[in-house]
Each structure stands twice: as C-alpha cells, then as structure tokens.
C-alpha positions, 0 to 999 in steps of 0.5 A: 212469613210472606204469603206468595201470590197464586201461581198462574199457568204462564208463571208455571210454564215459564219455569219449564220453557227451556226444557224439552219435555218437562216431567208432567207425569210426576205433577199432580197439582190439587189446583184444577180449573177450566180455562177458555183454551181450545185446539181446533181440528185444524191444529190451531190453538185459541185462547178466549176465542182468539188464535194464538199466533206466537208459535213459541207459546203454542209449543210451550203449551204443547210441552205441558199437555196431558190427556186424562181419559177423554179430557186434556189439561195443561199441567204445571207443578202447581196447577192443572187447567182443563182445555177443549180439543176438537179432535186430537191435539196435534197434526202429522204434517210430514212423512219420511219413508225409508226402506221398503216392505217389512223393513220400511220405516215411517217417520212422522213429524208433528206440527209441534216439530216432534218426530215419531216412528210408527211402531208398536209403541207408536201405532197408527190407527184409522177411524172411519166416518160412519156416513161417508166412510172417509178414513181419518188416520192417527198416530200416537205421538206420546203419552196418549196424545195423538196426531191426525195425519193431514191430507198430504201425509195421508195421500203419501201413506195411501201410496204405500198400502200393501196387502197382508194376511193377518189372523186369517183375514186379508188386510190392506195396510202399511208396514213400519218398523216390522209391524203391519198396521191394518187399514181396511179388510181386503175381503169385503 
C-alpha cells in the first residue's frame, strides 16, 4: 500500500472550497499545529506577516474557522491549525434596518458576506474600554464567531437607540426581531 503524503491546510481546504459551510463541527483531527496566520483588528488576514490580498482565499479560510475557548483554528478533516486573532475574526460592514420599534429588524452583513439578523440566537453585545469608556459593539455571526461593528455601522446603530425598562432598570439600547439589546443604563 502506497503511503500518502501528509495533508496540508490548503489541500484540505481545496476539498471544501465549493461548499458554503463545511461541517467543521464534525471534524476533530488529531493533527494540531500552530501556523503564522493572524486576523488583525482591521479585519485583514495576514500569513507570515504579509497581507492575504486574495479575497477568495480569505473567504475560504473563514469558512473553516472555528473558535474553541479563546483560541481560533482553521479546521479540515485531517488538520487543525491554530491562528491568532487580535479581537474578533469578522467585521460588520453593513446594516439594513426594516420596521420600527419592537418590530424593527436589524440585519448585519459581515466582511465575509455573511448576513445575520440580530436576535436571541445572534445577540448584540457591547464592551466598554475601561479608560476611555468608548463602546465596542459586536454581533454573534455563527458558531461562537463574532463580528465587531465598524464605525459607520455603529453610528447607524446609535441613531436607533431607544429607552426601555428591563428588570426594573432603565436602559438605552436597540430592538431587533422582538428582542431588546441593552447598551448602557439610563439611570446613571
């Protein structure tokens, strides 16, 4: 029997390139290694310190990205490669709003062209810088992978802020798909 050459990450990815969402949740390869790949806070992907400019390749990598705890991996059926992520892997670059009030629906589009509606399964969350108190808004895209809202999307979202009393506390936040997402207390 002829011995097969070891699989590389690109060889494994080539098998799934035409599929929209490979079943990475089913893949648990024993071969785990670190590679010099990083997703910067700007959303840019780098390999060996050089930007990856081929967007099709970036989209391919993003389709096999998995988060385990605080670590991120590119996963194929035979190999799992740990990469670095400065903040979160995706950016929300577009916001579409339909309806208003409690019936409002917020649909975000990521830099990987994935659309997600803010709802119970795809919540918005807000982190605040302890020094500047500047907010950083995020939305869950899929499988524990989040997108940070870029500045223009955040400003668009800020125009939709309304007040709502939740669990005896007055909040400023936004509605989407019948769910209120609190941003900051309004009684401070």
